[in-house]
C-alpha positions in Angstrom: -74.4 37.9 -264.9 -74.5 39.0 -269.3 -76.4 38.1 -272.0 -75.4 34.8 -273.8 -74.3 34.7 -277.2 -76.2 34.5 -279.8 -75.7 31.5 -283.0 -77.7 30.6 -285.6 -78.5 27.4 -283.5 -79.2 26.8 -280.1 -77.0 23.6 -280.3 -73.9 26.1 -281.3 -74.2 28.2 -278.7 -71.6 27.3 -275.5 -73.1 29.3 -272.3 -70.8 28.2 -269.8 -68.4 30.2 -268.2 -64.8 30.3 -266.7 -63.8 32.9 -264.4 -60.7 34.4 -264.1 -59.4 36.2 -261.0 -56.3 37.9 -261.1 -54.9 37.0 -257.3 -53.2 39.8 -256.4 -55.0 42.2 -257.3 -58.0 40.7 -254.9 -54.8 39.5 -252.3 -54.0 43.2 -252.0 -57.6 44.5 -252.1 -58.5 41.9 -249.2 -54.8 42.8 -247.5 -56.0 46.7 -247.1 -59.4 46.1 -246.1 -59.4 43.0 -244.2 -58.3 44.6 -240.3 -54.6 42.9 -239.6 -55.7 42.1 -236.3 -57.3 39.0 -238.2 -54.3 36.3 -237.4 -53.5 32.9 -236.7 -54.1 31.4 -234.2 -50.2 31.7 -233.6 -50.1 34.9 -234.2 -49.6 35.1 -237.9 -51.4 37.7 -239.8 -53.9 36.3 -242.0 -56.0 39.3 -243.3 -55.4 38.9 -247.1 -56.2 35.5 -246.9 -59.1 35.7 -245.1 -60.7 38.7 -247.4 -59.5 36.8 -250.3 -61.6 33.4 -250.0 -64.5 35.5 -248.5 -64.4 37.6 -251.4 -64.0 34.4 -253.9 -66.6 32.8 -252.1 -68.9 35.8 -253.2 -68.0 36.0 -256.9 -68.7 32.1 -257.1 -72.0 32.4 -255.2 -72.7 35.4 -257.4 -72.1 33.8 -260.7 -71.7 30.4 -260.6 -68.5 30.2 -263.1 -68.5 26.7 -264.6 -64.6 27.1 -264.7 -62.9 29.1 -262.1 -58.8 29.9 -262.0 -56.4 32.6 -259.7 -53.9 33.9 -261.9 -50.4 34.3 -260.0 -47.7 37.3 -260.8 -44.6 34.9 -261.1 -42.9 38.0 -261.9 -44.8 41.2 -261.5 -41.9 43.3 -263.2 -40.7 41.6 -266.2 -37.2 42.2 -266.9 -38.3 42.1 -270.4 -40.8 45.1 -270.5 -38.4 47.2 -268.4 -35.4 46.9 -270.6 -38.3 48.4 -273.1 -39.2 51.0 -270.6 -36.6 51.7 -267.7 -39.2 53.2 -266.0 -41.8 50.0 -266.0 -43.5 49.6 -262.1 -40.6 51.8 -260.5 -42.6 53.4 -258.2 -44.2 50.4 -257.2 -40.6 48.6 -256.6 -39.8 51.9 -254.6 -39.0 51.1 -250.8 -41.3 54.0 -250.0 -43.8 52.2 -251.8 -47.4 50.8 -250.9 -46.8 47.6 -252.1 -42.8 47.2 -250.9 -44.4 48.6 -247.7 -47.1 45.5 -247.5 -44.5 42.9 -248.2 -43.2 42.1 -245.4 -46.7 41.4 -244.0 -47.9 40.2 -247.2 -45.5 38.4 -248.9 -45.8 35.5 -246.6 -49.6 34.3 -247.0 -49.7 34.3 -250.3 -48.3 31.3 -250.2 -50.4 30.1 -247.1 -53.4 31.4 -249.2 -52.3 29.2 -252.4 -51.7 26.0 -250.1 -55.6 26.3 -249.2 -57.2 27.1 -252.3 -55.4 23.9 -253.5 -57.3 22.1 -250.4 -60.0 22.9 -252.6 -59.0 22.0 -256.2 -58.8 25.5 -257.1 -55.9 26.5 -259.8 -53.6 29.0 -259.0 -52.1 29.4 -262.4 -48.9 31.5 -262.8 -45.7 31.5 -265.4 -42.6 32.4 -264.9 -41.1 35.4 -265.8 -44.8 36.2 -267.0 -47.3 39.0 -264.9 -51.1 37.2 -264.0 -52.2 39.7 -266.8 -50.5 37.6 -269.6 -52.0 34.6 -268.0 -55.4 35.7 -267.7 -54.9 36.6 -271.5 -53.8 33.1 -272.3 -56.6 31.1 -270.5 -59.0 33.8 -271.9 -57.8 33.2 -275.2 -57.9 29.6 -274.7 -61.6 29.7 -273.1 -64.8 27.8 -274.4 -68.3 29.9 -273.6 -67.9 33.0 -271.9 -65.0 34.7 -269.7 -65.2 37.0 -267.0 -62.1 38.4 -265.3 -62.0 39.4 -262.1 -59.4 42.3 -261.6 -58.6 46.1 -260.2 -56.1 46.3 -263.4 -58.0 48.1 -266.3 -54.8 46.8 -268.4 -57.0 44.1 -268.4 -59.7 46.2 -270.4 -57.8 45.5 -273.8 -58.9 42.0 -273.5 -62.6 42.9 -273.6 -64.7 41.7 -276.3 -68.8 41.4 -276.7 -69.9 38.9 -276.2 -67.7 36.3 -274.8 -65.2 38.1 -272.7 -65.7 41.0 -270.0 -64.3 42.4 -267.0 -65.5 42.2 -263.5 -63.9 45.8 -261.9 -64.5 46.2 -258.0 -66.4 49.3 -257.0 -67.1 48.3 -253.3 -64.8 44.5 -252.7 -66.7 42.4 -254.9 -69.9 42.7 -253.4 -70.4 45.5 -255.8 -68.4 45.2 -259.2 -69.1 47.3 -262.7 -69.4 44.7 -265.9 -67.3 46.2 -267.9 -68.2 45.6 -271.8 -67.7 47.7 -274.9 -70.5 49.8 -274.4 -69.0 50.7 -271.0 -65.4 51.3 -272.4 -67.0 53.3 -275.7 -69.0 55.4 -273.0 -66.7 55.9 -270.1 -63.5 56.9 -272.6 -65.3 58.0 -275.5 -63.0 55.9 -277.7 -63.8 53.0 -279.9 -65.1 49.9 -278.1 -62.3 47.3 -279.2 -59.5 50.7 -278.8 -58.7 50.5 -275.2 -55.1 49.7 -275.4 -54.4 52.2 -278.1 -55.7 54.7 -275.8 -54.1 53.8 -273.0 -50.5 53.5 -274.4 -50.8 57.5 -275.6 -53.1 58.5 -272.8 -49.5 56.5 -270.3 -50.5 55.2 -266.7 -48.4 56.6 -264.2 -48.9 54.1 -261.5 -47.2 51.8 -263.8 -44.1 54.3 -265.1 -45.5 54.5 -268.6 -45.3 58.0 -269.2 -47.4 58.3 -271.8 -46.9 60.5 -275.3 -45.6 64.1 -273.9 -48.5 66.7 -273.7 -51.1 64.0 -274.3 -53.3 63.1 -271.4 -57.4 61.3 -271.5 -59.3 63.3 -273.7 -56.4 63.9 -276.2 -55.7 60.5 -276.6 -59.4 59.8 -276.9 -60.0 62.1 -279.5 -56.5 60.8 -281.6 -58.2 57.2 -281.2 -61.5 58.4 -282.2 -60.1 59.9 -285.3 -57.8 57.5 -286.8 -59.4 54.0 -285.1 -56.4 52.3 -283.6 -52.5 52.7 -283.0 -51.5 51.3 -286.2 -53.2 54.1 -288.2 -52.2 56.6 -285.6 -48.4 55.9 -286.3 -49.0 55.4 -290.2 -50.2 58.8 -290.0 -47.4 60.3 -288.0 -44.8 58.7 -290.0 -45.9 60.1 -293.1 -46.1 63.4 -292.1 -49.7 64.1 -292.2 -50.5 67.6 -290.1 -51.6 68.2 -286.9 -50.8 69.1 -283.6 -51.6 66.1 -281.8 -49.4 64.1 -284.4 -46.4 66.3 -284.3 -46.8 65.1 -280.6 -46.8 61.3 -281.9 -43.9 62.1 -284.1 -41.8 63.0 -281.3 -42.4 60.0 -279.1 -42.6 57.6 -282.1 -40.2 55.4 -280.3 -41.5 55.5 -276.8 -45.2 54.5 -278.5 -43.3 51.7 -280.3 -42.4 50.3 -276.9 -45.4 51.2 -275.0 -47.1 49.3 -277.5 -44.9 46.1 -276.5 -44.9 46.6 -272.8 -48.7 47.0 -272.7 -49.7 44.4 -274.7 -51.0 41.4 -272.9 -49.9 38.0 -273.8 -52.2 35.6 -274.8 -49.6 32.6 -275.7 -47.4 31.5 -272.8 -46.6 27.6 -272.5 -49.0 26.8 -270.0 -50.3 23.3 -271.0 -53.4 21.5 -270.1 -55.2 22.1 -267.1 -58.6 21.4 -266.0 -60.3 24.8 -264.7 -63.5 23.3 -263.9 -65.2 24.3 -260.4 -64.8 21.4 -258.1 -67.3 19.2 -257.5 -65.8 16.9 -254.6 -64.2 18.4 -252.1 -62.5 16.8 -248.6 -64.3 19.0 -246.3 -62.9 17.5 -243.1 -58.6 17.7 -244.4 -60.0 21.7 -245.6 -61.4 22.4 -242.5 -58.3 21.2 -240.7 -56.5 23.2 -242.4 -58.7 26.3 -242.2 -58.6 25.8 -238.2 -54.8 26.2 -237.8 -54.9 29.4 -239.9 -57.7 30.7 -238.3 -59.6 31.2 -241.9 -62.8 28.6 -240.9 -65.2 30.8 -241.8 -64.4 32.2 -245.1 -63.4 28.2 -245.5 -66.9 27.7 -244.7 -68.2 30.2 -247.0 -65.7 29.0 -249.8 -66.8 25.4 -249.3 -71.2 26.7 -249.0 -70.6 28.6 -252.8 -69.3 25.5 -254.6 -71.7 23.4 -253.3 
C-alpha cells in the first residue's frame, strides 16, 4: 500500500498495519450509495449495513491489515466543543439536514451493523463524550507499525505523519481511495506537510459550523501557514503587533482562533483501556451466516468471511 518505515536495522522495523475505520463516515456513504430497496426479510431497511460490510471486506482484501478497528461516534457533537464554539455542527443538527433526515432510517441499522461486526470478532470502539475522530487519534497514537485511517473526514489529515500514518480518503466507494500522505497534503493545499490543523483552523469548515477567520479563505490561510510555519507562530506575530493585512485579520479574530484550535484538534489520549485489535483468524462461520440470513446480509457477510480468510 505504501513504503515501509526505514530503520538502521531490519530487526527494528515493525511493518505491521493497523486499519482504523471511521465507522460513521463509511456507513453514511453506504447509506446513500446503496439502494433503500435492500432490506431484511421482514422489510426493515438494511442498506447502510449491507454497503458497509462490503466496503470493509474490500478494504481488508486490498490492504491486508494485521489489526482492524471501527471507531464509533458515541457523541458526534460533544458539548465541550459546542461550549467553545456554539455553531459547531449546528447545520448537521438542523431538522432539515441530510444527517437528520437520514437518521430515522439509518439510526436503527447502526446497532445491527455493530452486532454483526461483533460476530466476526471485529472491534467497534467508542468513548463517552467523544467523536470517532478522537477514538482514531488515540488508537493511531497507541498503534505499533503503520496505520491506515479510512475516512471521508478531512479533519483526520492532521494525523498524517510519514512514514507511519496515512489516510485512505474514499474517492469512489473504497474501491478507489486517495492515499493521503505528507506529499499529498503539501501538494494539494500548498502548505507544510504537517500543518493541516493550522491551515484548517484559519480557513474554517462551514460543514462543521466553523467559520474560520473573517476574510481568510483557503489561499490566504495557506499563505499565512507557509510564511509562519504554524498557528502558534501566527498567533505570536499577531499578539506582537507585527504589521500585515492578514495578521490584522487574525488579530481581530484572535479569540476565535484560540478556541478553534482546541475544537479542531483531535484528541489522542482517551482512556480506552487495553484491547486486542488483531484481525480475527477464527470466526464461527455458522453463527455469522445464521445472523446474516436473518438480516438479508448473506452476500456482504460471505465477502467479509472470504476477505479475512
